[in-house]
Structure formats: structure tokens, C-alpha cells
mmCIF entry with sequence, helices, sheets and N, C-alpha, C, O atoms, coordinates in Angstrom:
data_MODEL
# 
_entry.id   MODEL 
# 
_entity.id                         1 
_entity.type                       polymer 
_entity.pdbx_number_of_molecules   1 
# 
_entity_poly.entity_id                      1 
_entity_poly.type                           'polypeptide(L)' 
_entity_poly.nstd_linkage                   no 
_entity_poly.nstd_monomer                   no 
_entity_poly.pdbx_seq_one_letter_code       MGERQVAAKPVHCSFFVLIRWDTSFYVGHGVLHPYRERS 
_entity_poly.pdbx_seq_one_letter_code_can   MGERQVAAKPVHCSFFVLIRWDTSFYVGHGVLHPYRERS 
_entity_poly.pdbx_strand_id                 A 
# 
loop_
_entity_poly_seq.entity_id 
_entity_poly_seq.num 
_entity_poly_seq.mon_id 
_entity_poly_seq.hetero 
1 1  MET n 
1 2  GLY n 
1 3  GLU n 
1 4  ARG n 
1 5  GLN n 
1 6  VAL n 
1 7  ALA n 
1 8  ALA n 
1 9  LYS n 
1 10 PRO n 
1 11 VAL n 
1 12 HIS n 
1 13 CYS n 
1 14 SER n 
1 15 PHE n 
1 16 PHE n 
1 17 VAL n 
1 18 LEU n 
1 19 ILE n 
1 20 ARG n 
1 21 TRP n 
1 22 ASP n 
1 23 THR n 
1 24 SER n 
1 25 PHE n 
1 26 TYR n 
1 27 VAL n 
1 28 GLY n 
1 29 HIS n 
1 30 GLY n 
1 31 VAL n 
1 32 LEU n 
1 33 HIS n 
1 34 PRO n 
1 35 TYR n 
1 36 ARG n 
1 37 GLU n 
1 38 ARG n 
1 39 SER n 
# 
_struct_asym.id          A 
_struct_asym.entity_id   1 
# 
_struct_conf.conf_type_id            HELX_P 
_struct_conf.id                      HELX_P1 
_struct_conf.pdbx_PDB_helix_id       AA1 
_struct_conf.beg_label_comp_id       GLY 
_struct_conf.beg_label_asym_id       A 
_struct_conf.beg_label_seq_id        2 
_struct_conf.pdbx_beg_PDB_ins_code   ? 
_struct_conf.end_label_comp_id       ARG 
_struct_conf.end_label_asym_id       A 
_struct_conf.end_label_seq_id        38 
_struct_conf.pdbx_end_PDB_ins_code   ? 
_struct_conf.beg_auth_comp_id        GLY 
_struct_conf.beg_auth_asym_id        A 
_struct_conf.beg_auth_seq_id         2 
_struct_conf.end_auth_comp_id        ARG 
_struct_conf.end_auth_asym_id        A 
_struct_conf.end_auth_seq_id         38 
_struct_conf.pdbx_PDB_helix_class    1 
_struct_conf.details                 ? 
_struct_conf.pdbx_PDB_helix_length   37 
# 
_struct_conf_type.id          HELX_P 
_struct_conf_type.criteria    ? 
_struct_conf_type.reference   ? 
# 
loop_
_atom_site.group_PDB 
_atom_site.id 
_atom_site.type_symbol 
_atom_site.label_atom_id 
_atom_site.label_alt_id 
_atom_site.label_comp_id 
_atom_site.label_asym_id 
_atom_site.label_entity_id 
_atom_site.label_seq_id 
_atom_site.pdbx_PDB_ins_code 
_atom_site.Cartn_x 
_atom_site.Cartn_y 
_atom_site.Cartn_z 
_atom_site.occupancy 
_atom_site.B_iso_or_equiv 
_atom_site.pdbx_formal_charge 
_atom_site.auth_seq_id 
_atom_site.auth_comp_id 
_atom_site.auth_asym_id 
_atom_site.auth_atom_id 
_atom_site.pdbx_PDB_model_num 
ATOM 1   N N  . MET A 1 1  ? 79.528 58.826 61.304  1.00 0.00 ? 1  MET A N  1 
ATOM 2   C CA . MET A 1 1  ? 78.547 59.174 62.362  1.00 0.00 ? 1  MET A CA 1 
ATOM 3   C C  . MET A 1 1  ? 79.037 58.618 63.713  1.00 0.00 ? 1  MET A C  1 
ATOM 4   O O  . MET A 1 1  ? 78.898 59.249 64.760  1.00 0.00 ? 1  MET A O  1 
ATOM 5   N N  . GLY A 1 2  ? 79.611 57.423 63.639  1.00 0.00 ? 2  GLY A N  1 
ATOM 6   C CA . GLY A 1 2  ? 80.100 56.792 64.902  1.00 0.00 ? 2  GLY A CA 1 
ATOM 7   C C  . GLY A 1 2  ? 81.173 57.676 65.493  1.00 0.00 ? 2  GLY A C  1 
ATOM 8   O O  . GLY A 1 2  ? 81.144 57.925 66.698  1.00 0.00 ? 2  GLY A O  1 
ATOM 9   N N  . GLU A 1 3  ? 82.102 58.157 64.725  1.00 0.00 ? 3  GLU A N  1 
ATOM 10  C CA . GLU A 1 3  ? 83.221 58.940 65.262  1.00 0.00 ? 3  GLU A CA 1 
ATOM 11  C C  . GLU A 1 3  ? 82.640 60.237 65.900  1.00 0.00 ? 3  GLU A C  1 
ATOM 12  O O  . GLU A 1 3  ? 83.116 60.673 66.948  1.00 0.00 ? 3  GLU A O  1 
ATOM 13  N N  . ARG A 1 4  ? 81.638 60.829 65.279  1.00 0.00 ? 4  ARG A N  1 
ATOM 14  C CA . ARG A 1 4  ? 81.089 62.049 65.773  1.00 0.00 ? 4  ARG A CA 1 
ATOM 15  C C  . ARG A 1 4  ? 80.486 61.854 67.187  1.00 0.00 ? 4  ARG A C  1 
ATOM 16  O O  . ARG A 1 4  ? 80.635 62.700 68.070  1.00 0.00 ? 4  ARG A O  1 
ATOM 17  N N  . GLN A 1 5  ? 79.826 60.745 67.354  1.00 0.00 ? 5  GLN A N  1 
ATOM 18  C CA . GLN A 1 5  ? 79.201 60.451 68.642  1.00 0.00 ? 5  GLN A CA 1 
ATOM 19  C C  . GLN A 1 5  ? 80.271 60.303 69.753  1.00 0.00 ? 5  GLN A C  1 
ATOM 20  O O  . GLN A 1 5  ? 80.092 60.807 70.862  1.00 0.00 ? 5  GLN A O  1 
ATOM 21  N N  . VAL A 1 6  ? 81.351 59.625 69.447  1.00 0.00 ? 6  VAL A N  1 
ATOM 22  C CA . VAL A 1 6  ? 82.415 59.361 70.418  1.00 0.00 ? 6  VAL A CA 1 
ATOM 23  C C  . VAL A 1 6  ? 83.050 60.693 70.738  1.00 0.00 ? 6  VAL A C  1 
ATOM 24  O O  . VAL A 1 6  ? 83.435 60.915 71.886  1.00 0.00 ? 6  VAL A O  1 
ATOM 25  N N  . ALA A 1 7  ? 83.176 61.586 69.780  1.00 0.00 ? 7  ALA A N  1 
ATOM 26  C CA . ALA A 1 7  ? 83.885 62.867 70.047  1.00 0.00 ? 7  ALA A CA 1 
ATOM 27  C C  . ALA A 1 7  ? 82.945 63.789 70.846  1.00 0.00 ? 7  ALA A C  1 
ATOM 28  O O  . ALA A 1 7  ? 83.424 64.633 71.603  1.00 0.00 ? 7  ALA A O  1 
ATOM 29  N N  . ALA A 1 8  ? 81.658 63.649 70.697  1.00 0.00 ? 8  ALA A N  1 
ATOM 30  C CA . ALA A 1 8  ? 80.699 64.505 71.403  1.00 0.00 ? 8  ALA A CA 1 
ATOM 31  C C  . ALA A 1 8  ? 80.407 64.000 72.807  1.00 0.00 ? 8  ALA A C  1 
ATOM 32  O O  . ALA A 1 8  ? 79.941 64.747 73.668  1.00 0.00 ? 8  ALA A O  1 
ATOM 33  N N  . LYS A 1 9  ? 80.684 62.735 73.020  1.00 0.00 ? 9  LYS A N  1 
ATOM 34  C CA . LYS A 1 9  ? 80.396 62.182 74.419  1.00 0.00 ? 9  LYS A CA 1 
ATOM 35  C C  . LYS A 1 9  ? 81.180 62.862 75.493  1.00 0.00 ? 9  LYS A C  1 
ATOM 36  O O  . LYS A 1 9  ? 80.574 63.278 76.480  1.00 0.00 ? 9  LYS A O  1 
ATOM 37  N N  . PRO A 1 10 ? 82.517 63.018 75.388  1.00 0.00 ? 10 PRO A N  1 
ATOM 38  C CA . PRO A 1 10 ? 83.286 63.652 76.457  1.00 0.00 ? 10 PRO A CA 1 
ATOM 39  C C  . PRO A 1 10 ? 82.876 65.114 76.675  1.00 0.00 ? 10 PRO A C  1 
ATOM 40  O O  . PRO A 1 10 ? 82.888 65.604 77.804  1.00 0.00 ? 10 PRO A O  1 
ATOM 41  N N  . VAL A 1 11 ? 82.521 65.792 75.611  1.00 0.00 ? 11 VAL A N  1 
ATOM 42  C CA . VAL A 1 11 ? 82.076 67.175 75.696  1.00 0.00 ? 11 VAL A CA 1 
ATOM 43  C C  . VAL A 1 11 ? 80.790 67.221 76.483  1.00 0.00 ? 11 VAL A C  1 
ATOM 44  O O  . VAL A 1 11 ? 80.621 68.116 77.311  1.00 0.00 ? 11 VAL A O  1 
ATOM 45  N N  . HIS A 1 12 ? 79.905 66.324 76.269  1.00 0.00 ? 12 HIS A N  1 
ATOM 46  C CA . HIS A 1 12 ? 78.613 66.327 76.956  1.00 0.00 ? 12 HIS A CA 1 
ATOM 47  C C  . HIS A 1 12 ? 78.838 65.997 78.448  1.00 0.00 ? 12 HIS A C  1 
ATOM 48  O O  . HIS A 1 12 ? 78.200 66.573 79.329  1.00 0.00 ? 12 HIS A O  1 
ATOM 49  N N  . CYS A 1 13 ? 79.766 65.053 78.700  1.00 0.00 ? 13 CYS A N  1 
ATOM 50  C CA . CYS A 1 13 ? 80.079 64.666 80.049  1.00 0.00 ? 13 CYS A CA 1 
ATOM 51  C C  . CYS A 1 13 ? 80.667 65.837 80.877  1.00 0.00 ? 13 CYS A C  1 
ATOM 52  O O  . CYS A 1 13 ? 80.237 66.116 81.996  1.00 0.00 ? 13 CYS A O  1 
ATOM 53  N N  . SER A 1 14 ? 81.674 66.506 80.266  1.00 0.00 ? 14 SER A N  1 
ATOM 54  C CA . SER A 1 14 ? 82.292 67.606 80.976  1.00 0.00 ? 14 SER A CA 1 
ATOM 55  C C  . SER A 1 14 ? 81.312 68.763 81.180  1.00 0.00 ? 14 SER A C  1 
ATOM 56  O O  . SER A 1 14 ? 81.388 69.478 82.179  1.00 0.00 ? 14 SER A O  1 
ATOM 57  N N  . PHE A 1 15 ? 80.397 68.943 80.234  1.00 0.00 ? 15 PHE A N  1 
ATOM 58  C CA . PHE A 1 15 ? 79.385 69.940 80.325  1.00 0.00 ? 15 PHE A CA 1 
ATOM 59  C C  . PHE A 1 15 ? 78.462 69.684 81.460  1.00 0.00 ? 15 PHE A C  1 
ATOM 60  O O  . PHE A 1 15 ? 78.081 70.587 82.205  1.00 0.00 ? 15 PHE A O  1 
ATOM 61  N N  . PHE A 1 16 ? 78.088 68.369 81.588  1.00 0.00 ? 16 PHE A N  1 
ATOM 62  C CA . PHE A 1 16 ? 77.167 67.948 82.647  1.00 0.00 ? 16 PHE A CA 1 
ATOM 63  C C  . PHE A 1 16 ? 77.877 68.095 83.994  1.00 0.00 ? 16 PHE A C  1 
ATOM 64  O O  . PHE A 1 16 ? 77.248 68.540 84.954  1.00 0.00 ? 16 PHE A O  1 
ATOM 65  N N  . VAL A 1 17 ? 79.141 67.744 84.103  1.00 0.00 ? 17 VAL A N  1 
ATOM 66  C CA . VAL A 1 17 ? 79.895 67.910 85.314  1.00 0.00 ? 17 VAL A CA 1 
ATOM 67  C C  . VAL A 1 17 ? 80.050 69.335 85.672  1.00 0.00 ? 17 VAL A C  1 
ATOM 68  O O  . VAL A 1 17 ? 79.988 69.673 86.854  1.00 0.00 ? 17 VAL A O  1 
ATOM 69  N N  . LEU A 1 18 ? 80.251 70.205 84.712  1.00 0.00 ? 18 LEU A N  1 
ATOM 70  C CA . LEU A 1 18 ? 80.408 71.611 84.969  1.00 0.00 ? 18 LEU A CA 1 
ATOM 71  C C  . LEU A 1 18 ? 79.092 72.178 85.572  1.00 0.00 ? 18 LEU A C  1 
ATOM 72  O O  . LEU A 1 18 ? 79.103 72.956 86.525  1.00 0.00 ? 18 LEU A O  1 
ATOM 73  N N  . ILE A 1 19 ? 78.005 71.762 84.986  1.00 0.00 ? 19 ILE A N  1 
ATOM 74  C CA . ILE A 1 19 ? 76.691 72.228 85.496  1.00 0.00 ? 19 ILE A CA 1 
ATOM 75  C C  . ILE A 1 19 ? 76.418 71.749 86.911  1.00 0.00 ? 19 ILE A C  1 
ATOM 76  O O  . ILE A 1 19 ? 75.911 72.485 87.757  1.00 0.00 ? 19 ILE A O  1 
ATOM 77  N N  . ARG A 1 20 ? 76.778 70.466 87.144  1.00 0.00 ? 20 ARG A N  1 
ATOM 78  C CA . ARG A 1 20 ? 76.616 69.887 88.470  1.00 0.00 ? 20 ARG A CA 1 
ATOM 79  C C  . ARG A 1 20 ? 77.490 70.636 89.491  1.00 0.00 ? 20 ARG A C  1 
ATOM 80  O O  . ARG A 1 20 ? 77.039 70.909 90.603  1.00 0.00 ? 20 ARG A O  1 
ATOM 81  N N  . TRP A 1 21 ? 78.736 70.968 89.119  1.00 0.00 ? 21 TRP A N  1 
ATOM 82  C CA . TRP A 1 21 ? 79.630 71.639 90.047  1.00 0.00 ? 21 TRP A CA 1 
ATOM 83  C C  . TRP A 1 21 ? 79.071 73.042 90.308  1.00 0.00 ? 21 TRP A C  1 
ATOM 84  O O  . TRP A 1 21 ? 79.054 73.512 91.446  1.00 0.00 ? 21 TRP A O  1 
ATOM 85  N N  . ASP A 1 22 ? 78.631 73.676 89.278  1.00 0.00 ? 22 ASP A N  1 
ATOM 86  C CA . ASP A 1 22 ? 78.056 75.080 89.429  1.00 0.00 ? 22 ASP A CA 1 
ATOM 87  C C  . ASP A 1 22 ? 76.879 75.040 90.290  1.00 0.00 ? 22 ASP A C  1 
ATOM 88  O O  . ASP A 1 22 ? 76.737 75.891 91.168  1.00 0.00 ? 22 ASP A O  1 
ATOM 89  N N  . THR A 1 23 ? 75.990 74.074 90.094  1.00 0.00 ? 23 THR A N  1 
ATOM 90  C CA . THR A 1 23 ? 74.784 73.940 90.924  1.00 0.00 ? 23 THR A CA 1 
ATOM 91  C C  . THR A 1 23 ? 75.098 73.605 92.327  1.00 0.00 ? 23 THR A C  1 
ATOM 92  O O  . THR A 1 23 ? 74.522 74.197 93.240  1.00 0.00 ? 23 THR A O  1 
ATOM 93  N N  . SER A 1 24 ? 76.011 72.657 92.559  1.00 0.00 ? 24 SER A N  1 
ATOM 94  C CA . SER A 1 24 ? 76.356 72.272 93.938  1.00 0.00 ? 24 SER A CA 1 
ATOM 95  C C  . SER A 1 24 ? 77.034 73.447 94.650  1.00 0.00 ? 24 SER A C  1 
ATOM 96  O O  . SER A 1 24 ? 76.867 73.609 95.859  1.00 0.00 ? 24 SER A O  1 
ATOM 97  N N  . PHE A 1 25 ? 77.801 74.273 93.914  1.00 0.00 ? 25 PHE A N  1 
ATOM 98  C CA . PHE A 1 25 ? 78.469 75.445 94.515  1.00 0.00 ? 25 PHE A CA 1 
ATOM 99  C C  . PHE A 1 25 ? 77.421 76.452 94.961  1.00 0.00 ? 25 PHE A C  1 
ATOM 100 O O  . PHE A 1 25 ? 77.478 77.002 96.060  1.00 0.00 ? 25 PHE A O  1 
ATOM 101 N N  . TYR A 1 26 ? 76.473 76.670 94.077  1.00 0.00 ? 26 TYR A N  1 
ATOM 102 C CA . TYR A 1 26 ? 75.407 77.667 94.404  1.00 0.00 ? 26 TYR A CA 1 
ATOM 103 C C  . TYR A 1 26 ? 74.582 77.181 95.619  1.00 0.00 ? 26 TYR A C  1 
ATOM 104 O O  . TYR A 1 26 ? 74.290 77.936 96.546  1.00 0.00 ? 26 TYR A O  1 
ATOM 105 N N  . VAL A 1 27 ? 74.226 75.893 95.567  1.00 0.00 ? 27 VAL A N  1 
ATOM 106 C CA . VAL A 1 27 ? 73.405 75.339 96.676  1.00 0.00 ? 27 VAL A CA 1 
ATOM 107 C C  . VAL A 1 27 ? 74.191 75.327 97.963  1.00 0.00 ? 27 VAL A C  1 
ATOM 108 O O  . VAL A 1 27 ? 73.675 75.713 99.012  1.00 0.00 ? 27 VAL A O  1 
ATOM 109 N N  . GLY A 1 28 ? 75.461 74.879 97.896  1.00 0.00 ? 28 GLY A N  1 
ATOM 110 C CA . GLY A 1 28 ? 76.314 74.787 99.080  1.00 0.00 ? 28 GLY A CA 1 
ATOM 111 C C  . GLY A 1 28 ? 76.511 76.210 99.671  1.00 0.00 ? 28 GLY A C  1 
ATOM 112 O O  . GLY A 1 28 ? 76.431 76.377 100.888 1.00 0.00 ? 28 GLY A O  1 
ATOM 113 N N  . HIS A 1 29 ? 76.758 77.193 98.856  1.00 0.00 ? 29 HIS A N  1 
ATOM 114 C CA . HIS A 1 29 ? 76.999 78.573 99.314  1.00 0.00 ? 29 HIS A CA 1 
ATOM 115 C C  . HIS A 1 29 ? 75.736 79.142 99.864  1.00 0.00 ? 29 HIS A C  1 
ATOM 116 O O  . HIS A 1 29 ? 75.763 79.817 100.893 1.00 0.00 ? 29 HIS A O  1 
ATOM 117 N N  . GLY A 1 30 ? 74.604 78.891 99.204  1.00 0.00 ? 30 GLY A N  1 
ATOM 118 C CA . GLY A 1 30 ? 73.314 79.400 99.667  1.00 0.00 ? 30 GLY A CA 1 
ATOM 119 C C  . GLY A 1 30 ? 72.887 78.808 100.934 1.00 0.00 ? 30 GLY A C  1 
ATOM 120 O O  . GLY A 1 30 ? 72.200 79.466 101.716 1.00 0.00 ? 30 GLY A O  1 
ATOM 121 N N  . VAL A 1 31 ? 73.261 77.573 101.197 1.00 0.00 ? 31 VAL A N  1 
ATOM 122 C CA . VAL A 1 31 ? 72.865 76.873 102.444 1.00 0.00 ? 31 VAL A CA 1 
ATOM 123 C C  . VAL A 1 31 ? 73.858 77.181 103.578 1.00 0.00 ? 31 VAL A C  1 
ATOM 124 O O  . VAL A 1 31 ? 73.452 77.448 104.709 1.00 0.00 ? 31 VAL A O  1 
ATOM 125 N N  . LEU A 1 32 ? 75.174 77.142 103.260 1.00 0.00 ? 32 LEU A N  1 
ATOM 126 C CA . LEU A 1 32 ? 76.190 77.360 104.298 1.00 0.00 ? 32 LEU A CA 1 
ATOM 127 C C  . LEU A 1 32 ? 76.288 78.802 104.750 1.00 0.00 ? 32 LEU A C  1 
ATOM 128 O O  . LEU A 1 32 ? 76.485 79.049 105.940 1.00 0.00 ? 32 LEU A O  1 
ATOM 129 N N  . HIS A 1 33 ? 76.159 79.770 103.846 1.00 0.00 ? 33 HIS A N  1 
ATOM 130 C CA . HIS A 1 33 ? 76.354 81.149 104.153 1.00 0.00 ? 33 HIS A CA 1 
ATOM 131 C C  . HIS A 1 33 ? 75.324 81.613 105.235 1.00 0.00 ? 33 HIS A C  1 
ATOM 132 O O  . HIS A 1 33 ? 75.726 82.150 106.267 1.00 0.00 ? 33 HIS A O  1 
ATOM 133 N N  . PRO A 1 34 ? 74.034 81.412 105.003 1.00 0.00 ? 34 PRO A N  1 
ATOM 134 C CA . PRO A 1 34 ? 73.036 81.809 106.049 1.00 0.00 ? 34 PRO A CA 1 
ATOM 135 C C  . PRO A 1 34 ? 73.267 81.072 107.345 1.00 0.00 ? 34 PRO A C  1 
ATOM 136 O O  . PRO A 1 34 ? 73.097 81.617 108.436 1.00 0.00 ? 34 PRO A O  1 
ATOM 137 N N  . TYR A 1 35 ? 73.672 79.777 107.197 1.00 0.00 ? 35 TYR A N  1 
ATOM 138 C CA . TYR A 1 35 ? 73.874 78.975 108.418 1.00 0.00 ? 35 TYR A CA 1 
ATOM 139 C C  . TYR A 1 35 ? 75.019 79.549 109.291 1.00 0.00 ? 35 TYR A C  1 
ATOM 140 O O  . TYR A 1 35 ? 74.958 79.597 110.520 1.00 0.00 ? 35 TYR A O  1 
ATOM 141 N N  . ARG A 1 36 ? 76.048 79.974 108.565 1.00 0.00 ? 36 ARG A N  1 
ATOM 142 C CA . ARG A 1 36 ? 77.257 80.521 109.280 1.00 0.00 ? 36 ARG A CA 1 
ATOM 143 C C  . ARG A 1 36 ? 76.861 81.885 109.935 1.00 0.00 ? 36 ARG A C  1 
ATOM 144 O O  . ARG A 1 36 ? 77.292 82.211 111.041 1.00 0.00 ? 36 ARG A O  1 
ATOM 145 N N  . GLU A 1 37 ? 76.041 82.644 109.214 1.00 0.00 ? 37 GLU A N  1 
ATOM 146 C CA . GLU A 1 37 ? 75.668 83.975 109.728 1.00 0.00 ? 37 GLU A CA 1 
ATOM 147 C C  . GLU A 1 37 ? 74.875 83.806 110.992 1.00 0.00 ? 37 GLU A C  1 
ATOM 148 O O  . GLU A 1 37 ? 75.012 84.615 111.910 1.00 0.00 ? 37 GLU A O  1 
ATOM 149 N N  . ARG A 1 38 ? 74.051 82.786 111.076 1.00 0.00 ? 38 ARG A N  1 
ATOM 150 C CA . ARG A 1 38 ? 73.188 82.527 112.215 1.00 0.00 ? 38 ARG A CA 1 
ATOM 151 C C  . ARG A 1 38 ? 74.039 82.128 113.457 1.00 0.00 ? 38 ARG A C  1 
ATOM 152 O O  . ARG A 1 38 ? 73.792 82.590 114.572 1.00 0.00 ? 38 ARG A O  1 
ATOM 153 N N  . SER A 1 39 ? 74.997 81.298 113.231 1.00 0.00 ? 39 SER A N  1 
ATOM 154 C CA . SER A 1 39 ? 75.819 80.740 114.362 1.00 0.00 ? 39 SER A CA 1 
ATOM 155 C C  . SER A 1 39 ? 76.477 81.893 115.138 1.00 0.00 ? 39 SER A C  1 
ATOM 156 O O  . SER A 1 39 ? 77.197 81.652 116.108 1.00 0.00 ? 39 SER A O  1 
# 
């Protein structure tokens, strides 16, 4: 069971990072795009 937890940890981390990157990309694009159009 211990080995399984250690093996699943990096997968969970990369999955969390992927979601964060995807979210920040969506938020950044949604905020910057209208802002650039206005300027």
C-alpha cells in the first residue's frame, strides 16, 4: 500500500499542476483579450 501511495503522488501533483495551468491560461486569456481589444 505504501508503494502505491508514493507512485500515485506524482500523478496527482502533475494533474493538479495541469489543471492550474489550464485554469490560469483561461483566466489570463479571458482577462487580457478584452483588455487588449479595449486599448
